[in-house]
MIDOSE-1310 file (N, C-alpha, C; in nm, 2 decimals, decimal comma, always signed):
residues 307
mfag	-1,36/+3,35/+2,53/-1,22/+3,31/+2,50/-1,18/+3,37/+2,37; -1,06/+3,42/+2,36/-1,00/+3,47/+2,24/-0,94/+3,35/+2,17; -0,98/+3,33/+2,04/-0,92/+3,22/+1,96/-0,95/+3,25/+1,82; -0,86/+3,20/+1,73/-0,88/+3,21/+1,59/-0,78/+3,30/+1,52
iyqi	-0,82/+3,36/+1,41/-0,73/+3,45/+1,34/-0,77/+3,59/+1,37; -0,68/+3,65/+1,44/-0,70/+3,79/+1,49/-0,60/+3,88/+1,40; -0,66/+3,94/+1,30/-0,57/+4,02/+1,22/-0,52/+4,15/+1,29; -0,39/+4,18/+1,27/-0,34/+4,31/+1,31/-0,36/+4,41/+1,20
lhtp	-0,44/+4,51/+1,23/-0,48/+4,61/+1,13/-0,36/+4,69/+1,09; -0,34/+4,72/+0,96/-0,24/+4,82/+0,92/-0,30/+4,96/+0,94; -0,22/+5,06/+0,95/-0,26/+5,20/+0,95/-0,24/+5,25/+0,81; -0,35/+5,27/+0,74/-0,34/+5,32/+0,60/-0,30/+5,47/+0,60
ftda	-0,22/+5,50/+0,50/-0,19/+5,64/+0,48/-0,22/+5,68/+0,34; -0,24/+5,81/+0,32/-0,24/+5,86/+0,19/-0,10/+5,87/+0,13; -0,09/+5,90/+0,00/+0,04/+5,91/-0,07/+0,12/+6,02/+0,00; +0,05/+6,11/+0,06/+0,12/+6,22/+0,13/+0,16/+6,19/+0,27
geid	+0,12/+6,07/+0,32/+0,16/+6,03/+0,46/+0,06/+6,05/+0,57; -0,06/+6,10/+0,54/-0,16/+6,13/+0,64/-0,25/+6,00/+0,66; -0,30/+5,98/+0,78/-0,39/+5,87/+0,80/-0,51/+5,88/+0,71; -0,54/+5,76/+0,64/-0,65/+5,75/+0,55/-0,76/+5,68/+0,62
wesl	-0,85/+5,75/+0,68/-0,96/+5,69/+0,76/-1,05/+5,61/+0,67; -1,08/+5,65/+0,55/-1,17/+5,57/+0,47/-1,11/+5,44/+0,44; -0,98/+5,43/+0,41/-0,91/+5,30/+0,39/-0,91/+5,22/+0,51; -0,90/+5,28/+0,63/-0,90/+5,20/+0,75/-1,04/+5,13/+0,77
gaqi	-1,14/+5,21/+0,74/-1,28/+5,15/+0,74/-1,29/+5,04/+0,64; -1,24/+5,06/+0,52/-1,24/+4,96/+0,41/-1,17/+4,83/+0,46; -1,06/+4,85/+0,52/-0,98/+4,73/+0,57/-1,05/+4,66/+0,68; -1,12/+4,73/+0,77/-1,20/+4,66/+0,87/-1,31/+4,58/+0,80
dfcl	-1,38/+4,64/+0,70/-1,49/+4,57/+0,63/-1,43/+4,44/+0,56; -1,31/+4,45/+0,50/-1,25/+4,34/+0,43/-1,22/+4,23/+0,53; -1,17/+4,26/+0,65/-1,14/+4,16/+0,75/-1,27/+4,09/+0,80; -1,38/+4,17/+0,82/-1,50/+4,11/+0,87/-1,56/+4,02/+0,76
kagv	-1,56/+4,06/+0,64/-1,61/+3,98/+0,53/-1,52/+3,85/+0,52; -1,40/+3,86/+0,55/-1,31/+3,74/+0,55/-1,34/+3,64/+0,66; -1,41/+3,69/+0,76/-1,45/+3,60/+0,87/-1,34/+3,60/+0,99; -1,27/+3,70/+1,00/-1,17/+3,71/+1,11/-1,24/+3,69/+1,24
hglv	-1,17/+3,63/+1,34/-1,23/+3,60/+1,47/-1,21/+3,72/+1,57; -1,12/+3,81/+1,53/-1,09/+3,93/+1,61/-0,99/+4,02/+1,54; -0,98/+4,14/+1,59/-0,89/+4,24/+1,53/-0,80/+4,30/+1,64; -0,68/+4,35/+1,59/-0,58/+4,40/+1,69/-0,52/+4,53/+1,63
tpmm	-0,51/+4,63/+1,71/-0,44/+4,75/+1,67/-0,41/+4,84/+1,79; -0,31/+4,92/+1,79/-0,20/+4,93/+1,69/-0,08/+4,86/+1,74; -0,02/+4,78/+1,65/+0,10/+4,70/+1,68/+0,21/+4,72/+1,58; +0,31/+4,64/+1,58/+0,42/+4,66/+1,48/+0,37/+4,67/+1,34
asef	+0,28/+4,58/+1,30/+0,23/+4,58/+1,16/+0,15/+4,71/+1,14; +0,10/+4,77/+1,25/+0,02/+4,90/+1,23/+0,11/+5,02/+1,23; +0,25/+4,99/+1,24/+0,34/+5,10/+1,24/+0,32/+5,20/+1,36; +0,28/+5,14/+1,47/+0,25/+5,22/+1,59/+0,36/+5,32/+1,63
fals	+0,48/+5,28/+1,60/+0,60/+5,35/+1,64/+0,62/+5,48/+1,55; +0,54/+5,48/+1,44/+0,55/+5,60/+1,35/+0,42/+5,69/+1,36; +0,34/+5,66/+1,47/+0,22/+5,74/+1,49/+0,25/+5,83/+1,61; +0,20/+5,95/+1,61/+0,20/+6,03/+1,73/+0,11/+5,97/+1,84
daer	+0,12/+6,02/+1,96/+0,03/+5,97/+2,06/-0,11/+6,00/+2,03; -0,14/+6,12/+1,98/-0,27/+6,15/+1,94/-0,33/+6,07/+1,83; -0,24/+6,03/+1,73/-0,29/+5,94/+1,62/-0,32/+5,81/+1,67; -0,23/+5,76/+1,77/-0,26/+5,62/+1,82/-0,40/+5,62/+1,89
tevv	-0,43/+5,72/+1,97/-0,56/+5,71/+2,03/-0,67/+5,73/+1,93; -0,65/+5,81/+1,83/-0,76/+5,83/+1,73/-0,78/+5,70/+1,66; -0,67/+5,62/+1,62/-0,69/+5,50/+1,56/-0,77/+5,40/+1,64; -0,74/+5,40/+1,77/-0,81/+5,31/+1,87/-0,96/+5,35/+1,87
eytl	-0,99/+5,47/+1,88/-1,13/+5,51/+1,89/-1,20/+5,49/+1,76; -1,14/+5,51/+1,65/-1,20/+5,49/+1,52/-1,23/+5,34/+1,51; -1,13/+5,25/+1,54/-1,15/+5,11/+1,52/-1,26/+5,05/+1,61; -1,26/+5,09/+1,73/-1,36/+5,03/+1,83/-1,50/+5,08/+1,78
savn	-1,51/+5,20/+1,74/-1,64/+5,25/+1,69/-1,68/+5,18/+1,57; -1,59/+5,16/+1,47/-1,63/+5,10/+1,34/-1,66/+4,95/+1,36; -1,59/+4,88/+1,44/-1,61/+4,74/+1,46/-1,74/+4,72/+1,54; -1,77/+4,80/+1,64/-1,89/+4,80/+1,71/-1,93/+4,66/+1,77
rrvp	-1,83/+4,60/+1,83/-1,84/+4,47/+1,90/-1,88/+4,35/+1,81; -1,86/+4,37/+1,68/-1,89/+4,25/+1,59/-1,80/+4,14/+1,61; -1,67/+4,17/+1,64/-1,57/+4,08/+1,68/-1,49/+4,14/+1,80; -1,42/+4,06/+1,88/-1,34/+4,12/+1,98/-1,22/+4,21/+1,92
vlig	-1,19/+4,32/+1,98/-1,08/+4,40/+1,94/-0,98/+4,41/+2,06; -0,86/+4,37/+2,03/-0,75/+4,39/+2,13/-0,67/+4,51/+2,10; -0,64/+4,59/+2,20/-0,56/+4,72/+2,17/-0,42/+4,70/+2,22; -0,33/+4,74/+2,13/-0,19/+4,74/+2,17/-0,15/+4,86/+2,25
vqgl	-0,10/+4,84/+2,37/-0,08/+4,95/+2,46/+0,07/+4,96/+2,50; +0,16/+4,90/+2,43/+0,30/+4,90/+2,46/+0,35/+5,05/+2,46; +0,44/+5,08/+2,56/+0,50/+5,21/+2,57/+0,64/+5,21/+2,60; +0,71/+5,32/+2,59/+0,85/+5,33/+2,62/+0,88/+5,31/+2,77
teri	+0,78/+5,34/+2,85/+0,79/+5,33/+3,00/+0,65/+5,27/+3,05; +0,66/+5,22/+3,17/+0,54/+5,17/+3,23/+0,43/+5,28/+3,24; +0,47/+5,40/+3,27/+0,37/+5,51/+3,29/+0,30/+5,53/+3,15; +0,37/+5,54/+3,05/+0,31/+5,56/+2,92/+0,22/+5,45/+2,87
alaf	+0,27/+5,32/+2,90/+0,18/+5,21/+2,86/+0,05/+5,21/+2,94; +0,06/+5,25/+3,07/-0,06/+5,25/+3,15/-0,16/+5,36/+3,10; -0,11/+5,47/+3,05/-0,20/+5,57/+2,99/-0,27/+5,52/+2,87; -0,20/+5,45/+2,78/-0,26/+5,40/+2,66/-0,36/+5,29/+2,70
aeha	-0,33/+5,21/+2,81/-0,42/+5,11/+2,85/-0,55/+5,17/+2,91; -0,54/+5,27/+2,99/-0,65/+5,34/+3,05/-0,74/+5,39/+2,94; -0,68/+5,45/+2,84/-0,76/+5,50/+2,72/-0,83/+5,39/+2,65; -0,77/+5,28/+2,63/-0,83/+5,17/+2,56/-0,95/+5,11/+2,65
aahg	-0,93/+5,10/+2,78/-1,04/+5,05/+2,86/-1,15/+5,15/+2,86; -1,13/+5,28/+2,86/-1,24/+5,37/+2,87/-1,32/+5,38/+2,74; -1,26/+5,33/+2,63/-1,33/+5,33/+2,50/-1,38/+5,19/+2,46; -1,38/+5,10/+2,55/-1,45/+4,97/+2,52/-1,37/+4,86/+2,46
adgl	-1,23/+4,86/+2,48/-1,15/+4,75/+2,43/-1,19/+4,62/+2,49; -1,18/+4,51/+2,42/-1,22/+4,38/+2,47/-1,10/+4,32/+2,55; -0,98/+4,37/+2,52/-0,86/+4,32/+2,59/-0,74/+4,40/+2,55; -0,63/+4,38/+2,62/-0,51/+4,46/+2,60/-0,40/+4,36/+2,55
lamp	-0,31/+4,41/+2,47/-0,19/+4,34/+2,42/-0,07/+4,43/+2,43; +0,04/+4,38/+2,49/+0,15/+4,47/+2,50/+0,28/+4,38/+2,49; +0,38/+4,44/+2,43/+0,52/+4,40/+2,45/+0,59/+4,49/+2,55; +0,70/+4,45/+2,60/+0,77/+4,54/+2,70/+0,82/+4,66/+2,64
pylr	+0,87/+4,76/+2,72/+0,94/+4,88/+2,67/+1,04/+4,84/+2,56; +1,04/+4,91/+2,45/+1,10/+4,86/+2,33/+1,22/+4,95/+2,28; +1,26/+5,05/+2,36/+1,38/+5,13/+2,32/+1,49/+5,11/+2,43; +1,46/+5,17/+2,55/+1,55/+5,14/+2,66/+1,49/+5,02/+2,73
kast	+1,56/+4,91/+2,72/+1,51/+4,78/+2,77/+1,51/+4,78/+2,92; +1,40/+4,73/+2,98/+1,40/+4,70/+3,12/+1,46/+4,57/+3,16; +1,50/+4,56/+3,28/+1,55/+4,43/+3,33/+1,44/+4,33/+3,34; +1,47/+4,21/+3,36/+1,36/+4,11/+3,37/+1,26/+4,14/+3,48
pgve	+1,31/+4,18/+3,61/+1,21/+4,23/+3,71/+1,13/+4,35/+3,66; +1,20/+4,44/+3,59/+1,12/+4,55/+3,54/+1,02/+4,52/+3,44; +1,05/+4,42/+3,35/+0,95/+4,38/+3,25/+0,83/+4,31/+3,33; +0,86/+4,23/+3,43/+0,75/+4,16/+3,50/+0,67/+4,26/+3,57
syfr	+0,73/+4,37/+3,63/+0,65/+4,47/+3,70/+0,56/+4,55/+3,60; +0,61/+4,57/+3,48/+0,54/+4,64/+3,37/+0,41/+4,56/+3,34; +0,42/+4,43/+3,33/+0,30/+4,35/+3,30/+0,21/+4,34/+3,42; +0,26/+4,33/+3,53/+0,18/+4,33/+3,65/+0,10/+4,45/+3,67
qlaq	+0,15/+4,57/+3,64/+0,08/+4,69/+3,65/-0,03/+4,70/+3,54; +0,00/+4,66/+3,42/-0,11/+4,66/+3,32/-0,22/+4,56/+3,36; -0,19/+4,46/+3,43/-0,29/+4,36/+3,47/-0,39/+4,42/+3,57; -0,36/+4,53/+3,63/-0,44/+4,58/+3,74/-0,57/+4,65/+3,68
lglp	-0,57/+4,68/+3,55/-0,69/+4,75/+3,49/-0,81/+4,66/+3,48; -0,79/+4,53/+3,49/-0,91/+4,44/+3,50/-0,95/+4,38/+3,36; -0,89/+4,43/+3,25/-0,92/+4,37/+3,12/-0,83/+4,25/+3,10; -0,87/+4,15/+3,02/-0,78/+4,04/+2,98/-0,66/+4,10/+2,92
lmiq	-0,54/+4,05/+2,96/-0,41/+4,10/+2,91/-0,34/+3,99/+2,84; -0,29/+4,02/+2,72/-0,20/+3,93/+2,65/-0,06/+3,99/+2,64; +0,04/+3,91/+2,67/+0,18/+3,94/+2,66/+0,23/+3,91/+2,52; +0,28/+4,01/+2,45/+0,35/+3,98/+2,33/+0,50/+3,95/+2,36
napa	+0,53/+3,83/+2,35/+0,67/+3,78/+2,38/+0,76/+3,79/+2,26; +0,79/+3,91/+2,22/+0,86/+3,94/+2,10/+1,01/+3,92/+2,12; +1,08/+3,88/+2,01/+1,23/+3,86/+2,02/+1,30/+3,99/+2,01; +1,43/+3,99/+2,05/+1,52/+4,10/+2,03/+1,54/+4,12/+1,88
pvgs	+1,57/+4,24/+1,83/+1,61/+4,36/+1,91/+1,50/+4,44/+1,96; +1,38/+4,43/+1,91/+1,27/+4,51/+1,96/+1,21/+4,46/+2,09; +1,19/+4,33/+2,11/+1,14/+4,28/+2,23/+1,24/+4,25/+2,34; +1,19/+4,22/+2,45/+1,27/+4,17/+2,57/+1,20/+4,04/+2,62
plsp	+1,23/+3,93/+2,54/+1,15/+3,81/+2,57/+1,17/+3,75/+2,71; +1,07/+3,70/+2,76/+1,07/+3,62/+2,89/+1,07/+3,47/+2,86; +1,13/+3,40/+2,95/+1,13/+3,25/+2,94/+0,99/+3,19/+2,96; +0,97/+3,07/+2,90/+0,84/+3,01/+2,93/+0,81/+3,00/+3,08
rala	+0,91/+2,97/+3,16/+0,89/+2,97/+3,31/+0,84/+3,10/+3,36; +0,91/+3,21/+3,32/+0,87/+3,34/+3,37/+0,73/+3,38/+3,32; +0,70/+3,34/+3,20/+0,56/+3,37/+3,15/+0,46/+3,29/+3,23; +0,49/+3,17/+3,26/+0,40/+3,08/+3,33/+0,37/+3,14/+3,47
dllr	+0,48/+3,19/+3,53/+0,46/+3,25/+3,67/+0,37/+3,37/+3,66; +0,39/+3,45/+3,56/+0,30/+3,57/+3,55/+0,15/+3,53/+3,53; +0,13/+3,43/+3,44/+0,00/+3,38/+3,42/-0,07/+3,33/+3,54; +0,01/+3,26/+3,63/-0,05/+3,20/+3,75/-0,07/+3,31/+3,86
dept	+0,02/+3,41/+3,86/+0,01/+3,51/+3,97/-0,09/+3,62/+3,94; -0,11/+3,65/+3,82/-0,20/+3,76/+3,78/-0,32/+3,71/+3,70; -0,44/+3,70/+3,76/-0,55/+3,64/+3,70/-0,59/+3,70/+3,57; -0,57/+3,83/+3,55/-0,61/+3,90/+3,42/-0,50/+3,89/+3,31
ieyi	-0,38/+3,84/+3,35/-0,29/+3,80/+3,24/-0,33/+3,66/+3,20; -0,39/+3,65/+3,08/-0,46/+3,53/+3,04/-0,40/+3,46/+2,91; -0,33/+3,54/+2,83/-0,29/+3,49/+2,70/-0,14/+3,54/+2,67; -0,08/+3,46/+2,58/+0,05/+3,49/+2,54/+0,05/+3,50/+2,38
keet	+0,12/+3,60/+2,32/+0,15/+3,59/+2,18/+0,30/+3,56/+2,17; +0,33/+3,44/+2,13/+0,46/+3,39/+2,13/+0,53/+3,40/+2,00; +0,64/+3,48/+1,99/+0,71/+3,51/+1,87/+0,86/+3,49/+1,88; +0,90/+3,44/+1,99/+1,05/+3,42/+2,01/+1,09/+3,28/+1,97
ppil	+1,18/+3,27/+1,88/+1,23/+3,13/+1,84/+1,29/+3,05/+1,95; +1,27/+2,92/+1,95/+1,19/+2,84/+1,86/+1,04/+2,85/+1,90; +0,96/+2,92/+1,82/+0,82/+2,95/+1,85/+0,74/+2,82/+1,89; +0,76/+2,72/+1,81/+0,67/+2,60/+1,83/+0,71/+2,53/+1,96
qrit	+0,83/+2,52/+1,99/+0,87/+2,46/+2,12/+0,82/+2,54/+2,24; +0,83/+2,67/+2,22/+0,79/+2,76/+2,34/+0,64/+2,75/+2,36; +0,56/+2,74/+2,25/+0,42/+2,72/+2,27/+0,39/+2,60/+2,36; +0,46/+2,49/+2,32/+0,44/+2,37/+2,40/+0,48/+2,39/+2,55
qire	+0,60/+2,45/+2,57/+0,65/+2,47/+2,70/+0,56/+2,56/+2,79; +0,51/+2,67/+2,73/+0,42/+2,76/+2,80/+0,29/+2,69/+2,85; +0,23/+2,61/+2,76/+0,11/+2,54/+2,79/+0,13/+2,44/+2,90; +0,24/+2,37/+2,89/+0,27/+2,27/+2,99/+0,30/+2,33/+3,13
lagd	+0,37/+2,44/+3,13/+0,41/+2,50/+3,26/+0,30/+2,58/+3,32; +0,22/+2,64/+3,24/+0,11/+2,73/+3,29/-0,02/+2,66/+3,32; -0,04/+2,55/+3,25/-0,17/+2,47/+3,27/-0,29/+2,56/+3,24; -0,39/+2,55/+3,33/-0,51/+2,62/+3,32/-0,50/+2,77/+3,34
ackg	-0,39/+2,81/+3,39/-0,37/+2,96/+3,41/-0,36/+3,03/+3,27; -0,33/+2,96/+3,17/-0,31/+3,01/+3,04/-0,44/+2,98/+2,95; -0,51/+3,08/+2,92/-0,63/+3,05/+2,84/-0,60/+3,03/+2,69; -0,48/+3,07/+2,65/-0,44/+3,04/+2,51/-0,31/+3,11/+2,47
vfgg	-0,24/+3,05/+2,37/-0,12/+3,10/+2,32/-0,15/+3,13/+2,17; -0,12/+3,25/+2,12/-0,13/+3,28/+1,98/+0,01/+3,28/+1,92; +0,02/+3,25/+1,80/+0,14/+3,26/+1,72/+0,14/+3,39/+1,64; +0,26/+3,43/+1,59/+0,27/+3,54/+1,51/+0,34/+3,51/+1,38
angl	+0,45/+3,58/+1,35/+0,53/+3,55/+1,23/+0,45/+3,54/+1,10; +0,35/+3,62/+1,09/+0,27/+3,62/+0,96/+0,19/+3,49/+0,94; +0,18/+3,40/+1,04/+0,12/+3,27/+1,02/+0,20/+3,17/+0,95; +0,33/+3,19/+0,95/+0,42/+3,10/+0,88/+0,41/+2,96/+0,93
flpe	+0,38/+2,94/+1,06/+0,38/+2,81/+1,12/+0,24/+2,77/+1,16; +0,14/+2,83/+1,10/+0,00/+2,82/+1,15/-0,04/+2,67/+1,18; -0,04/+2,58/+1,09/-0,09/+2,44/+1,12/-0,01/+2,38/+1,23; +0,12/+2,40/+1,23/+0,21/+2,34/+1,33/+0,18/+2,40/+1,47
elar	+0,15/+2,53/+1,47/+0,11/+2,59/+1,60/-0,02/+2,53/+1,65; -0,12/+2,51/+1,57/-0,25/+2,46/+1,61/-0,23/+2,31/+1,66; -0,14/+2,24/+1,59/-0,11/+2,10/+1,63/-0,05/+2,10/+1,77; +0,02/+2,20/+1,81/+0,08/+2,21/+1,95/-0,02/+2,27/+2,05
gacg	-0,14/+2,30/+2,01/-0,24/+2,35/+2,10/-0,25/+2,50/+2,11; -0,19/+2,57/+2,01/-0,21/+2,72/+2,01/-0,36/+2,75/+1,98; -0,41/+2,86/+2,03/-0,55/+2,89/+2,01/-0,57/+2,97/+1,89; -0,46/+3,02/+1,82/-0,48/+3,10/+1,70/-0,35/+3,17/+1,66
nmpa	-0,37/+3,26/+1,57/-0,25/+3,34/+1,52/-0,29/+3,48/+1,49; -0,20/+3,57/+1,50/-0,22/+3,71/+1,47/-0,13/+3,75/+1,36; -0,18/+3,74/+1,24/-0,10/+3,78/+1,12/-0,12/+3,92/+1,08; -0,03/+3,97/+0,99/-0,06/+4,10/+0,92/-0,16/+4,06/+0,81
ggvv	-0,19/+4,16/+0,72/-0,32/+4,15/+0,66/-0,34/+4,11/+0,52; -0,24/+4,10/+0,43/-0,26/+4,08/+0,29/-0,33/+3,96/+0,25; -0,32/+3,85/+0,33/-0,38/+3,72/+0,29/-0,46/+3,66/+0,40; -0,52/+3,75/+0,48/-0,59/+3,70/+0,60/-0,71/+3,62/+0,56
diqv	-0,78/+3,65/+0,45/-0,90/+3,57/+0,41/-0,86/+3,42/+0,39; -0,74/+3,40/+0,33/-0,69/+3,26/+0,31/-0,65/+3,20/+0,44; -0,59/+3,27/+0,53/-0,55/+3,22/+0,66/-0,67/+3,18/+0,75; -0,78/+3,26/+0,74/-0,90/+3,22/+0,81/-0,95/+3,09/+0,76
riyd	-0,94/+3,06/+0,63/-0,99/+2,93/+0,57/-0,90/+2,82/+0,62; -0,77/+2,84/+0,63/-0,68/+2,74/+0,69/-0,72/+2,71/+0,83; -0,74/+2,81/+0,91/-0,78/+2,79/+1,05/-0,91/+2,71/+1,06; -1,01/+2,76/+0,99/-1,14/+2,70/+1,00/-1,14/+2,56/+0,95
ryma	-1,07/+2,53/+0,85/-1,06/+2,39/+0,80/-0,99/+2,30/+0,91; -0,89/+2,35/+0,97/-0,82/+2,27/+1,07/-0,91/+2,25/+1,19; -0,98/+2,35/+1,23/-1,06/+2,33/+1,35/-1,19/+2,25/+1,32; -1,23/+2,24/+1,19/-1,34/+2,15/+1,16/-1,29/+2,01/+1,14
gdra	-1,17/+1,98/+1,16/-1,12/+1,84/+1,15/-1,05/+1,81/+1,02; -1,05/+1,90/+0,92/-0,99/+1,88/+0,79/-0,84/+1,93/+0,80; -0,76/+1,85/+0,87/-0,62/+1,89/+0,89/-0,55/+1,88/+0,76; -0,57/+1,78/+0,68/-0,50/+1,76/+0,55/-0,54/+1,88/+0,46
gaea	-0,66/+1,92/+0,45/-0,70/+2,03/+0,37/-0,64/+2,16/+0,41; -0,63/+2,18/+0,54/-0,57/+2,30/+0,60/-0,42/+2,31/+0,56; -0,36/+2,20/+0,58/-0,21/+2,20/+0,55/-0,19/+2,21/+0,40; -0,27/+2,15/+0,32/-0,25/+2,17/+0,17/-0,26/+2,31/+0,13
lhfr	-0,36/+2,38/+0,18/-0,38/+2,52/+0,15/-0,27/+2,61/+0,21; -0,22/+2,57/+0,33/-0,11/+2,65/+0,39/+0,02/+2,63/+0,30; +0,04/+2,51/+0,25/+0,16/+2,49/+0,17/+0,15/+2,57/+0,04; +0,03/+2,59/-0,02/+0,01/+2,68/-0,13/+0,04/+2,82/-0,10
llpl	+0,01/+2,86/+0,02/+0,03/+3,00/+0,06/+0,18/+3,03/+0,10; +0,25/+2,93/+0,13/+0,39/+2,95/+0,19/+0,48/+3,04/+0,10; +0,48/+3,03/-0,04/+0,56/+3,12/-0,11/+0,53/+3,27/-0,09; +0,41/+3,30/-0,07/+0,37/+3,44/-0,04/+0,42/+3,48/+0,10
liha	+0,40/+3,38/+0,20/+0,44/+3,41/+0,33/+0,59/+3,44/+0,35; +0,67/+3,37/+0,26/+0,82/+3,40/+0,26/+0,84/+3,54/+0,22; +0,77/+3,59/+0,12/+0,78/+3,74/+0,08/+0,74/+3,83/+0,20; +0,63/+3,78/+0,27/+0,59/+3,86/+0,38/+0,69/+3,87/+0,49
qthg	+0,76/+3,76/+0,52/+0,87/+3,76/+0,62/+0,98/+3,85/+0,58; +1,01/+3,86/+0,45/+1,12/+3,95/+0,40/+1,08/+4,10/+0,40; +0,96/+4,13/+0,35/+0,93/+4,27/+0,33/+0,83/+4,33/+0,43; +0,77/+4,25/+0,51/+0,69/+4,30/+0,62/+0,58/+4,39/+0,57
vtfh	+0,56/+4,51/+0,64/+0,45/+4,59/+0,61/+0,44/+4,64/+0,47; +0,56/+4,65/+0,40/+0,56/+4,69/+0,26/+0,48/+4,58/+0,17; +0,51/+4,46/+0,20/+0,44/+4,35/+0,13/+0,29/+4,36/+0,15; +0,25/+4,36/+0,28/+0,11/+4,36/+0,31/+0,03/+4,48/+0,26
kwll	+0,09/+4,60/+0,27/+0,02/+4,72/+0,22/+0,01/+4,72/+0,07; +0,11/+4,67/+0,00/+0,11/+4,67/-0,14/+0,00/+4,57/-0,19; +0,00/+4,45/-0,12/-0,10/+4,35/-0,16/-0,24/+4,40/-0,13; -0,26/+4,47/-0,02/-0,40/+4,52/+0,01/-0,43/+4,63/-0,09
wrrg	-0,34/+4,71/-0,13/-0,36/+4,81/-0,24/-0,40/+4,74/-0,37; -0,32/+4,64/-0,41/-0,35/+4,57/-0,53/-0,48/+4,50/-0,53; -0,53/+4,46/-0,41/-0,66/+4,39/-0,40/-0,77/+4,49/-0,39; -0,74/+4,62/-0,39/-0,85/+4,72/-0,38/-0,90/+4,76/-0,24
vlas	-0,83/+4,71/-0,14/-0,87/+4,74/+0,00/-0,82/+4,88/+0,04; -0,69/+4,91/+0,02/-0,64/+5,04/+0,05/-0,62/+5,13/-0,07; -0,63/+5,26/-0,05/-0,62/+5,35/-0,16/-0,47/+5,38/-0,19; -0,38/+5,35/-0,10/-0,24/+5,37/-0,12/-0,16/+5,27/-0,04
shar	-0,04/+5,23/-0,09/+0,04/+5,14/-0,02/+0,15/+5,21/+0,06; +0,13/+5,34/+0,08/+0,23/+5,42/+0,15/+0,26/+5,37/+0,29; +0,38/+5,36/+0,33/+0,42/+5,33/+0,47/+0,51/+5,43/+0,53; +0,50/+5,45/+0,66/+0,59/+5,55/+0,73/+0,71/+5,48/+0,79
dpqq	+0,71/+5,35/+0,80/+0,82/+5,28/+0,86/+0,95/+5,32/+0,80; +1,04/+5,38/+0,88/+1,17/+5,43/+0,83/+1,26/+5,32/+0,78; +1,23/+5,19/+0,82/+1,32/+5,08/+0,78/+1,25/+4,99/+0,68; +1,14/+5,04/+0,62/+1,07/+4,96/+0,52/+1,16/+4,92/+0,41
lpld	+1,13/+4,80/+0,36/+1,21/+4,74/+0,25/+1,12/+4,74/+0,12; +1,14/+4,83/+0,03/+1,06/+4,84/-0,08/+1,06/+4,72/-0,17; +0,95/+4,70/-0,24/+0,94/+4,60/-0,34/+0,99/+4,65/-0,48; +1,07/+4,58/-0,55/+1,10/+4,62/-0,68/+1,01/+4,55/-0,78
ehdk	+1,03/+4,59/-0,91/+0,93/+4,53/-1,01/+0,94/+4,38/-1,02; +1,06/+4,32/-1,00/+1,07/+4,18/-1,01/+0,99/+4,12/-0,89; +1,00/+4,18/-0,77/+0,93/+4,13/-0,65/+0,78/+4,13/-0,68; +0,73/+4,24/-0,74/+0,59/+4,25/-0,76/+0,54/+4,15/-0,86
rtie	+0,61/+4,13/-0,97/+0,57/+4,02/-1,06/+0,57/+3,89/-1,00; +0,67/+3,86/-0,92/+0,68/+3,73/-0,85/+0,56/+3,71/-0,76; +0,53/+3,81/-0,68/+0,42/+3,80/-0,59/+0,29/+3,78/-0,66; +0,27/+3,85/-0,78/+0,15/+3,83/-0,86/+0,14/+3,68/-0,91
qrwq	+0,26/+3,63/-0,95/+0,26/+3,49/-0,99/+0,23/+3,39/-0,88; +0,28/+3,42/-0,76/+0,26/+3,33/-0,65/+0,11/+3,34/-0,60; +0,05/+3,46/-0,62/-0,08/+3,47/-0,59/-0,18/+3,37/-0,66; -0,14/+3,34/-0,78/-0,22/+3,25/-0,85/-0,24/+3,11/-0,78
lvad	-0,14/+3,08/-0,70/-0,15/+2,95/-0,62/-0,27/+2,94/-0,53; -0,31/+3,06/-0,48/-0,42/+3,07/-0,38/-0,54/+3,15/-0,42; -0,54/+3,20/-0,54/-0,64/+3,30/-0,58/-0,78/+3,24/-0,57; -0,79/+3,11/-0,59/-0,92/+3,05/-0,59/-0,98/+3,05/-0,45
eala	-0,90/+3,07/-0,35/-0,95/+3,07/-0,21/-0,97/+3,21/-0,15; -0,94/+3,31/-0,23/-0,95/+3,45/-0,18/-1,10/+3,50/-0,20; -1,13/+3,60/-0,12/-1,26/+3,66/-0,13/-1,28/+3,71/-0,27; -1,39/+3,68/-0,33/-1,42/+3,72/-0,47/-1,42/+3,87/-0,49
dypl	-1,46/+3,94/-0,39/-1,47/+4,09/-0,40/-1,34/+4,16/-0,40; -1,23/+4,08/-0,37/-1,10/+4,14/-0,35/-0,99/+4,06/-0,43; -1,00/+4,06/-0,56/-0,90/+3,98/-0,64/-0,77/+4,06/-0,65; -0,67/+4,00/-0,70/-0,55/+4,07/-0,73/-0,56/+4,13/-0,87
fgqg	-0,55/+4,26/-0,88/-0,56/+4,32/-1,01/-0,45/+4,29/-1,10; -0,47/+4,30/-1,23/-0,37/+4,26/-1,33/-0,25/+4,35/-1,32; -0,14/+4,30/-1,38/-0,01/+4,37/-1,38/-0,03/+4,51/-1,43; +0,01/+4,61/-1,36/+0,01/+4,75/-1,40/-0,12/+4,82/-1,38
erp	-0,23/+4,75/-1,34/-0,36/+4,82/-1,32/-0,36/+4,87/-1,17; -0,42/+4,99/-1,16/-0,45/+5,04/-1,02/-0,59/+5,01/-0,99; -0,62/+4,97/-0,87/-0,76/+4,95/-0,83/-0,84/+5,07/-0,84
């Protein structure tokens, strides 16, 4: 069963914009040292939309080889069309993916029947399939009822990543409507609602990466029965998660660079929202609220220092 904190890996780039394979390996090592329960790539936080098809498949092959079954790896196979998504899914299956994750076609939106057909076709490959139910404008979200129908009708559609507001209510509705046909619902949104999601029966969360070591501790404490301790740590982390919601991949890559995981914070996302100097100082200040819970090998370096 897939459960826990499954970090979505970022695609590291050099300052010149080329994929930095050494930093990708360092990021995988960081995640495994943090105790992640699984990894995911390439998704929105991975900037999959800014990768060529060849780069996407290279990232998949590198990640699966580097992880070497130490934790489950889910591969994002979303495509502009059903045919393209199937090609990515077949490649992932051939290279040892533990499961598939996909959102619907994300540029020219399919009708609801088209979206359902898309997922039914991906389900035929035999690997566990998770539906990313992402909101507009990128996603084409399905209702909890439609998701429950797919879960019941297609045995290999086993999980949902629910990101459409109201996320918490929809987690409850999916679980109630799908029953045992749903093996689990993951949350997203950078883990902003992690304790509340777990309280509603979510099996985990798929955050982006700058603070994943702290989010693993929140999850592990909650699952060990220390709900108060998990919530207290989550509340300390919230100021940073607010910045993550605002700045997205820019926040996470900068934080991973500041912590010495990535060699560069470069992003290809054409809509990235840069951090200014005030943002950076504020993030460093907010980091002190949770620094004692972070991995000792990956501190936040002092103002102005480069790892």
